[in-house]
ROZA-475959 format. One line per 8 residues: number of its first residue (from 1); for each residue x, y, z of C-alpha. Coordinates in Angstrom, 1 decimal, m for minus. Layout:
NUM = X:Y:Z ~ ...
This chain:
1 = m64.9:m99.9:30.7 ~ m65.1:m96.3:29.3 ~ m62.9:m95.1:26.4 ~ m60.9:m92.8:28.7 ~ m60.2:m95.6:31.1 ~ m59.1:m97.9:28.4 ~ m56.7:m95.3:27.0 ~ m55.2:m94.7:30.5
9 = m54.8:m98.4:31.0 ~ m52.6:m98.7:27.9 ~ m48.9:m99.2:28.5 ~ m46.1:m97.0:27.2 ~ m43.6:m98.8:25.1 ~ m40.8:m97.8:27.6 ~ m42.4:m99.7:30.4 ~ m42.8:m102.8:28.2
17 = m39.2:m102.6:27.2 ~ m38.1:m102.3:30.9 ~ m40.2:m105.3:31.9 ~ m38.9:m107.6:29.2 ~ m35.4:m106.3:29.6 ~ m35.6:m107.1:33.3 ~ m36.7:m110.7:32.4 ~ m33.7:m111.0:30.1
25 = m31.3:m109.7:32.8 ~ m32.7:m112.3:35.3 ~ m31.8:m115.1:32.9 ~ m28.3:m113.8:32.2 ~ m27.6:m113.4:36.0 ~ m28.8:m117.0:36.7 ~ m26.5:m118.2:33.9 ~ m23.4:m117.0:35.8
33 = m24.1:m119.7:38.4 ~ m23.3:m123.4:38.3 ~ m24.9:m125.7:35.8 ~ m25.7:m129.4:36.1 ~ m22.6:m131.6:36.4 ~ m20.2:m128.7:36.4 ~ m16.6:m130.0:37.0 ~ m18.2:m133.4:37.2
41 = m19.8:m132.6:40.5 ~ m22.2:m135.4:41.4 ~ m21.3:m136.9:38.0 ~ m21.7:m140.5:36.8 ~ m19.0:m143.0:36.6 ~ m19.9:m143.7:33.0 ~ m20.5:m140.2:31.7 ~ m19.1:m136.8:32.7
49 = m21.3:m134.1:34.1 ~ m25.1:m133.8:33.7 ~ m27.6:m132.2:31.4 ~ m25.2:m129.5:30.3 ~ m22.7:m132.0:29.0 ~ m25.5:m134.1:27.5 ~ m26.8:m131.2:25.4 ~ m23.3:m130.3:24.4
57 = m22.5:m133.9:23.4 ~ m25.6:m134.0:21.2 ~ m24.4:m130.9:19.4 ~ m21.1:m132.8:18.9 ~ m22.5:m136.0:17.4 ~ m25.2:m134.3:15.3 ~ m22.6:m132.0:13.8 ~ m20.1:m134.7:12.8
65 = m22.0:m137.9:12.3 ~ m24.5:m138.8:9.5 ~ m28.2:m138.6:10.5 ~ m28.5:m142.4:10.6 ~ m26.0:m142.6:13.4 ~ m27.4:m140.0:15.7 ~ m29.6:m142.4:17.8 ~ m27.1:m145.2:17.8
73 = m23.7:m143.7:18.6 ~ m22.0:m144.6:21.9 ~ m25.2:m144.8:23.9 ~ m23.4:m145.2:27.2 ~ m22.1:m141.7:27.0 ~ m25.2:m139.4:27.0 ~ m26.8:m141.1:24.0 ~ m29.4:m139.0:22.2
81 = m32.7:m139.7:23.9 ~ m35.0:m136.8:22.8 ~ m37.3:m136.6:19.8 ~ m36.1:m135.6:16.3 ~ m36.7:m131.9:16.5 ~ m34.3:m131.7:19.5 ~ m31.7:m133.5:17.3 ~ m32.1:m130.9:14.5
89 = m31.9:m128.2:17.1 ~ m28.7:m129.7:18.5 ~ m27.2:m129.8:14.9 ~ m28.0:m126.1:14.5 ~ m26.4:m125.2:17.8 ~ m23.4:m127.4:17.1 ~ m22.9:m125.8:13.7 ~ m23.0:m122.4:15.3
97 = m20.7:m123.5:18.1 ~ m18.1:m124.8:15.7 ~ m18.0:m121.3:14.1 ~ m18.6:m119.0:17.0 ~ m17.1:m120.8:20.1 ~ m14.4:m122.7:18.3 ~ m14.1:m126.2:16.6 ~ m12.7:m127.7:19.8
105 = m16.1:m127.2:21.6 ~ m17.8:m129.9:19.4 ~ m14.8:m132.0:18.3 ~ m15.9:m135.6:18.1 ~ m15.1:m137.5:21.3 ~ m12.1:m135.3:22.2 ~ m14.4:m132.5:23.4 ~ m16.1:m134.5:26.1
113 = m16.3:m132.7:29.4 ~ m15.1:m129.3:27.9 ~ m16.1:m126.4:30.1 ~ m14.3:m123.5:28.5 ~ m15.8:m120.1:29.7 ~ m16.4:m118.9:26.1 ~ m18.2:m122.1:25.3 ~ m20.3:m122.0:28.5
121 = m21.3:m118.4:27.6 ~ m22.3:m119.6:24.1 ~ m24.4:m122.4:25.6 ~ m26.1:m120.1:27.9 ~ m26.8:m117.7:25.0 ~ m28.5:m120.4:23.0 ~ m31.0:m121.0:25.8 ~ m31.6:m117.3:26.2
129 = m32.2:m116.7:22.5 ~ m34.5:m119.6:22.0 ~ m36.3:m118.8:25.3 ~ m37.3:m115.4:24.1 ~ m37.7:m116.3:20.5 ~ m40.2:m119.1:21.2 ~ m41.4:m119.1:24.8 ~ m41.5:m115.3:25.1
137 = m43.3:m114.9:21.8 ~ m45.9:m117.5:22.7 ~ m46.5:m116.0:26.1 ~ m47.0:m112.5:24.7 ~ m49.2:m113.7:21.8 ~ m51.5:m115.7:24.1 ~ m51.8:m113.3:27.0 ~ m50.6:m109.7:26.2
145 = m53.3:m107.2:25.1 ~ m51.5:m103.9:25.7 ~ m53.1:m103.2:29.0 ~ m51.5:m103.4:32.5 ~ m53.3:m106.5:33.7 ~ m52.3:m108.6:30.7 ~ m48.8:m107.2:30.8 ~ m48.4:m108.5:34.4
153 = m49.6:m111.9:33.4 ~ m47.0:m112.0:30.6 ~ m44.3:m110.6:32.8 ~ m44.9:m112.9:35.8 ~ m45.0:m115.9:33.4 ~ m41.7:m114.9:31.9 ~ m40.2:m114.5:35.4 ~ m41.3:m117.9:36.8
161 = m38.5:m119.0:39.1 ~ m38.9:m122.7:38.4 ~ m38.6:m122.3:34.6 ~ m35.7:m119.9:34.8 ~ m33.7:m121.9:37.3 ~ m34.1:m125.2:35.4 ~ m33.4:m123.8:31.9 ~ m30.8:m121.1:32.7
169 = m29.4:m122.6:35.9 ~ m29.5:m126.4:35.7 ~ m29.4:m126.1:31.9 ~ m32.1:m127.4:29.6 ~ m34.2:m126.1:26.7 ~ m37.7:m126.7:28.2 ~ m38.8:m123.2:27.2 ~ m38.8:m124.3:23.5
177 = m41.3:m127.1:24.1 ~ m43.4:m124.9:26.5 ~ m43.4:m122.1:24.0 ~ m44.6:m124.4:21.1 ~ m47.3:m125.8:23.5 ~ m48.6:m122.5:24.7 ~ m48.8:m121.2:21.1 ~ m50.7:m124.4:20.1
185 = m53.2:m123.8:22.9 ~ m53.7:m120.2:21.8 ~ m54.4:m121.2:18.3 ~ m56.7:m124.2:18.9 ~ m58.9:m122.1:21.3 ~ m59.7:m119.6:18.5 ~ m63.1:m119.7:16.8 ~ m62.0:m120.5:13.2
193 = m61.1:m124.1:12.6 ~ m58.3:m123.1:10.4 ~ m56.5:m122.0:13.6 ~ m56.8:m125.6:14.9 ~ m54.7:m126.7:12.0 ~ m52.0:m124.2:12.8 ~ m52.2:m125.2:16.5 ~ m51.9:m128.9:15.5
201 = m48.6:m128.1:13.7 ~ m47.3:m126.2:16.7 ~ m48.2:m129.1:19.0 ~ m46.5:m131.6:16.7 ~ m43.4:m129.5:17.0 ~ m43.7:m129.5:20.8 ~ m44.1:m133.3:20.8 ~ m41.1:m133.7:18.6
209 = m38.9:m131.5:20.7 ~ m39.6:m132.9:24.2 ~ m41.5:m136.1:24.9 ~ m42.9:m134.7:28.1 ~ m45.3:m132.6:26.1 ~ m47.2:m135.8:25.7 ~ m48.6:m134.8:29.1 ~ m50.9:m132.4:27.2
217 = m51.7:m134.8:24.4 ~ m55.0:m136.4:25.7 ~ m56.8:m133.1:26.4 ~ m55.5:m131.6:23.1 ~ m56.8:m134.7:21.2 ~ m60.2:m134.7:22.8 ~ m60.7:m131.0:22.5 ~ m59.9:m131.1:18.8
225 = m62.1:m134.2:18.4 ~ m64.9:m132.1:20.0 ~ m64.2:m129.3:17.6 ~ m64.6:m131.7:14.7 ~ m67.9:m133.0:16.1 ~ m69.2:m129.5:16.7 ~ m70.1:m129.3:13.0 ~ m71.5:m132.7:12.1
233 = m71.6:m132.0:8.3 ~ m67.9:m131.3:8.3 ~ m66.8:m133.9:10.8 ~ m64.9:m136.3:8.5 ~ m63.5:m133.4:6.5 ~ m62.1:m131.8:9.7 ~ m60.9:m135.1:11.1 ~ m59.0:m136.1:7.9
241 = m57.5:m132.6:7.7 ~ m56.2:m132.8:11.2 ~ m54.9:m136.4:10.6 ~ m53.1:m135.5:7.5 ~ m51.5:m132.5:9.2 ~ m50.2:m134.6:12.1 ~ m48.9:m137.4:9.9 ~ m47.2:m134.9:7.6
249 = m45.4:m133.1:10.5 ~ m44.2:m136.4:12.0 ~ m43.3:m137.8:8.6 ~ m41.2:m134.8:7.7 ~ m39.3:m134.9:11.0 ~ m38.9:m138.7:11.3 ~ m38.3:m139.7:7.7 ~ m34.5:m139.0:7.6
257 = m34.0:m141.3:10.5 ~ m36.2:m144.1:9.0 ~ m34.6:m144.1:5.5 ~ m31.0:m143.8:6.8 ~ m29.6:m146.3:9.2 ~ m26.4:m146.5:11.2 ~ m23.2:m146.8:9.1 ~ m21.8:m149.8:11.0
265 = m24.8:m152.2:10.9 ~ m27.7:m153.3:8.6 ~ m31.1:m152.3:9.9 ~ m34.6:m152.2:8.5 ~ m36.8:m149.0:8.6 ~ m38.9:m150.5:11.3 ~ m35.8:m151.2:13.5 ~ m34.6:m147.6:13.0
273 = m38.0:m146.2:14.0 ~ m38.2:m148.5:17.1 ~ m34.7:m147.5:18.1 ~ m35.8:m143.9:18.4 ~ m38.9:m144.9:20.3 ~ m36.8:m147.0:22.7 ~ m34.4:m144.0:23.2 ~ m37.3:m141.6:23.9
281 = m39.2:m143.9:26.2 ~ m36.7:m146.0:28.3 ~ m39.2:m148.1:30.1 ~ m36.4:m150.4:31.3 ~ m35.2:m147.7:33.8 ~ m38.2:m148.5:36.1 ~ m41.0:m146.7:37.7 ~ m39.1:m144.8:40.4
289 = m36.8:m141.9:39.3 ~ m35.1:m140.2:42.3 ~ m37.1:m138.4:44.9 ~ m39.8:m136.8:42.7 ~ m42.9:m135.3:44.3 ~ m45.3:m137.8:42.8 ~ m47.4:m140.6:44.1 ~ m45.0:m143.4:43.4
297 = m42.0:m141.9:45.1 ~ m44.1:m140.7:48.0 ~ m45.6:m144.2:48.4 ~ m42.2:m145.7:48.2 ~ m41.2:m144.3:51.6 ~ m41.3:m146.5:54.8 ~ m43.5:m148.1:56.1 ~ m45.3:m148.4:52.8
305 = m42.4:m149.1:50.4 ~ m44.6:m149.8:47.5 ~ m41.7:m150.8:45.3 ~ m41.2:m154.0:47.4 ~ m44.9:m154.8:47.3 ~ m45.6:m154.6:43.6 ~ m43.8:m156.8:41.0 ~ m41.7:m154.7:38.6
313 = m43.4:m156.2:35.6 ~ m46.8:m155.0:36.9 ~ m45.6:m151.4:37.7 ~ m45.9:m149.9:34.2 ~ m49.4:m151.3:33.8 ~ m50.5:m150.0:37.1 ~ m49.0:m146.6:36.3 ~ m50.9:m146.6:33.0
321 = m54.2:m147.5:34.6 ~ m53.9:m144.8:37.3 ~ m52.9:m142.2:34.8 ~ m55.8:m143.0:32.5 ~ m58.2:m142.7:35.5 ~ m56.7:m139.3:36.5 ~ m56.8:m137.8:33.0 ~ m60.4:m138.8:32.5
329 = m62.1:m135.7:34.0 ~ m60.0:m133.2:32.1 ~ m60.3:m135.1:28.8 ~ m64.1:m135.4:29.1 ~ m64.5:m131.8:30.0 ~ m62.4:m130.6:27.1 ~ m64.2:m132.9:24.7 ~ m67.5:m131.3:25.7
337 = m65.9:m127.9:25.5 ~ m64.6:m128.6:22.0 ~ m68.2:m129.6:20.9 ~ m69.2:m126.0:21.8 ~ m66.5:m124.6:19.6 ~ m69.0:m122.8:17.4 ~ m70.1:m120.7:20.4 ~ m66.8:m118.8:20.3
345 = m67.9:m116.9:17.2 ~ m70.9:m115.4:19.1 ~ m69.1:m113.4:21.8 ~ m65.7:m112.5:23.2 ~ m66.7:m113.9:26.6 ~ m67.1:m117.4:25.0 ~ m63.7:m117.1:23.5 ~ m62.1:m116.3:26.9
353 = m64.0:m119.1:28.6 ~ m62.7:m121.6:26.1 ~ m59.2:m120.3:26.7 ~ m59.2:m120.4:30.4 ~ m60.9:m123.9:30.6 ~ m58.3:m125.2:28.0 ~ m55.6:m124.0:30.3 ~ m57.2:m125.6:33.4
361 = m57.6:m128.8:31.4 ~ m54.0:m128.9:30.2 ~ m52.8:m128.2:33.8 ~ m55.0:m131.0:35.2 ~ m53.9:m133.5:32.6 ~ m50.2:m132.7:32.9 ~ m50.5:m133.0:36.7 ~ m52.1:m136.4:36.2
369 = m49.1:m137.6:34.3 ~ m46.7:m136.0:36.8 ~ m48.3:m137.7:39.7 ~ m49.1:m141.1:38.3 ~ m47.2:m141.9:35.1 ~ m44.0:m143.8:34.4 ~ m40.5:m142.3:34.5 ~ m41.2:m138.9:35.9
377 = m38.5:m136.3:36.5 ~ m38.6:m133.3:38.9 ~ m38.4:m130.9:36.0 ~ m41.6:m132.3:34.4 ~ m43.6:m130.2:36.8 ~ m42.9:m127.3:34.4 ~ m45.4:m128.8:32.1 ~ m48.1:m128.0:34.6
385 = m46.6:m124.7:35.7 ~ m46.6:m123.1:32.2 ~ m50.4:m123.2:31.5 ~ m51.1:m122.4:35.1 ~ m49.1:m119.2:34.9 ~ m51.3:m117.8:32.2 ~ m54.3:m118.2:34.5 ~ m52.9:m115.4:36.8
393 = m55.8:m113.1:35.7 ~ m58.3:m115.9:36.6 ~ m57.2:m116.9:40.1 ~ m54.0:m115.1:41.1 ~ m53.8:m116.5:44.7 ~ m53.9:m120.1:43.4 ~ m51.4:m119.5:40.6 ~ m48.9:m117.8:42.9
401 = m49.3:m120.6:45.5 ~ m48.7:m123.2:42.8 ~ m45.7:m121.3:41.4 ~ m44.1:m121.2:44.9 ~ m44.8:m124.9:45.4 ~ m43.2:m125.8:42.1 ~ m39.9:m124.0:42.7 ~ m39.8:m125.3:46.3
409 = m40.1:m128.9:45.1 ~ m37.1:m128.4:42.8 ~ m34.9:m127.5:45.8 ~ m33.3:m131.1:46.0 ~ m32.3:m130.9:42.3 ~ m31.0:m127.3:42.5 ~ m29.1:m128.2:45.7 ~ m27.2:m130.9:43.8
417 = m26.4:m128.4:41.1 ~ m25.1:m125.9:43.8 ~ m27.7:m123.3:42.8 ~ m28.5:m122.3:46.4 ~ m27.9:m118.6:45.8 ~ m29.9:m118.3:42.5 ~ m32.8:m120.2:44.2 ~ m33.2:m117.9:47.1
425 = m32.5:m114.7:45.1 ~ m35.2:m115.7:42.6 ~ m37.7:m116.4:45.3 ~ m37.1:m112.9:46.8 ~ m37.2:m111.2:43.4 ~ m40.4:m113.1:42.4 ~ m42.1:m111.9:45.6 ~ m41.1:m108.3:44.9
433 = m42.5:m108.5:41.4 ~ m45.8:m110.0:42.7 ~ m46.0:m107.2:45.3 ~ m45.5:m104.6:42.5 ~ m48.3:m106.0:40.4 ~ m50.8:m107.0:43.2 ~ m53.1:m104.0:42.6 ~ m54.1:m105.5:39.2
441 = m55.2:m108.8:40.8 ~ m56.1:m108.1:44.5 ~ m59.9:m108.0:43.7 ~ m60.0:m111.3:41.8 ~ m61.9:m114.2:43.3 ~ m60.0:m117.3:44.4 ~ m60.5:m120.9:45.2 ~ m58.5:m120.1:48.4
449 = m61.3:m118.1:50.0 ~ m63.5:m118.7:53.1 ~ m62.5:m121.7:55.0 ~ m59.8:m122.5:52.5 ~ m58.0:m119.1:52.8 ~ m55.5:m120.6:55.3 ~ m54.2:m123.3:52.9 ~ m51.6:m121.0:51.3
457 = m50.3:m119.7:54.6 ~ m50.1:m123.2:56.1 ~ m48.2:m124.3:53.0 ~ m45.7:m121.5:53.2 ~ m45.2:m122.2:56.9 ~ m44.4:m125.9:56.1 ~ m42.0:m124.9:53.3 ~ m40.1:m122.4:55.3
465 = m40.1:m124.6:58.3 ~ m38.5:m127.5:56.4 ~ m35.9:m125.2:55.0 ~ m35.1:m123.9:58.5 ~ m34.8:m127.5:59.9 ~ m32.6:m128.6:57.0 ~ m30.2:m125.7:57.5 ~ m30.2:m126.2:61.3
473 = m30.0:m130.0:61.6 ~ m28.3:m132.5:59.4 ~ m30.0:m135.7:58.5 ~ m29.4:m138.6:60.9 ~ m26.8:m141.2:59.8 ~ m29.5:m143.9:59.5 ~ m31.6:m141.7:57.2 ~ m29.3:m139.8:54.8
481 = m32.1:m139.1:52.4 ~ m34.5:m137.8:55.0 ~ m34.9:m134.3:53.6 ~ m35.3:m135.2:49.9 ~ m38.0:m137.7:51.1 ~ m39.8:m135.1:53.1 ~ m39.7:m132.8:50.1 ~ m41.1:m135.6:48.0
489 = m44.0:m136.4:50.3 ~ m45.0:m132.8:51.1 ~ m44.7:m131.8:47.4 ~ m46.8:m134.8:46.4 ~ m49.6:m133.8:48.8 ~ m49.6:m130.3:47.5 ~ m49.6:m131.3:43.9 ~ m52.6:m133.7:44.7
497 = m54.4:m130.7:46.1 ~ m53.6:m128.7:42.9 ~ m54.8:m131.6:40.8 ~ m58.2:m131.7:42.6 ~ m58.6:m127.9:42.2 ~ m57.7:m128.0:38.5 ~ m60.2:m130.8:37.9 ~ m62.9:m128.8:39.7
505 = m62.1:m125.7:37.7 ~ m62.3:m127.4:34.3 ~ m65.5:m129.4:35.2 ~ m67.5:m126.6:36.8 ~ m69.8:m124.5:34.6 ~ m68.2:m121.5:32.9 ~ m69.1:m118.1:34.2 ~ m68.6:m115.0:32.1
513 = m68.1:m112.7:35.0 ~ m64.4:m113.5:35.4 ~ m63.3:m112.2:32.0 ~ m60.3:m110.0:31.6 ~ m61.2:m106.3:32.1
């Protein structure tokens, strides 16, 4: 690339401001729609509402109760079941809510089910602020290089319909965990080992904010292990340094809950720690969670009905074995990649190859967990979508296909939340944005080429066709869950295809020719 071309490719600050301002406006507009459990729509008989009320309730109990009571208080009503960093985040949001939205919004017990417009605006604002503060910063740090191609990667990632609809529509704080994870990947893929320490700290923060980031843990572990082995003389020094870093992070975050127990009962430190673990990993709920687009839910349809064929006591073990088998390719590939860590100091191309293979590996590993592991939710597919989005410069046709599949599989959840209008509007807006930026990616090679070029179009035909049939014909009385089941089965098949492709991408030899221009 000549110097004049590079200068012309730089982006004026006005365009950057417009792009990120537009991403912010999208989030605000989605926030005007319904949230999960609004007016107790589709609510539980035991607990009002959905994720919105759960997050608000955690702000309430963390603000008023001692730390030792947070994981023990009234567990039947949206008991706290996320890791400690989420608890601290809830306390901060509760403290601000008490002062900005009014004391009644977090009043202990009496605030349950409150849906005051001012408070809803405050809750939406907290998601927006943390989204841009953590997720936006991580995306820009890892992908933006002040040229038009990298700007579109960042912009499309920040406008992913699935992420926006779940966090700003349904209501959750997934972007915080995704932001910490992306930042961690960006640091550990750098040539200096010191950056691996920073990346480990960020990944510990992700793990302690949302347990679903464990989907990335195997490949991160094996990649860092490979980085330690890449310099044999410093192996133990690096391994001990990483171990101390991780233990220190977890110790600082978990210690208050271990040394302080609930105020109404005597407990040992071990019992307190195990209470948090039980809350975070509720294995007693069973293997099947709704109509998720994973293997277990797809295989639980008639005539297979796998739930009736496998004893419930064996199901967790079977899920574990299948998950371990599926994560093996990406874990092995990234272990080998980590052992070549010293190569990154020799050229920029090696640095980029490490980065893209790390993203393919995290996508493959997280898809393995989504498809095969225990207690999977529809929203967990965001763990695969986030790293995949950053590969837009590598294989745009595949990334855009996967992005559309992800948001399509969320339709049953969004339908329950009455987010029909935001769903279709976001799909249209996303396609417009893709069309505007296609000149930057049209020449990129894709796995969907040659005889496989029809796969995306066939996928889109099936997705649109199922929407058309659902709107035209109601489900038969004998099969009230027909459409959610169809979404689950078709989505599972498409995610299995994505898993195979991601495994192939991370296992195949790296070529330098696909580097960012």
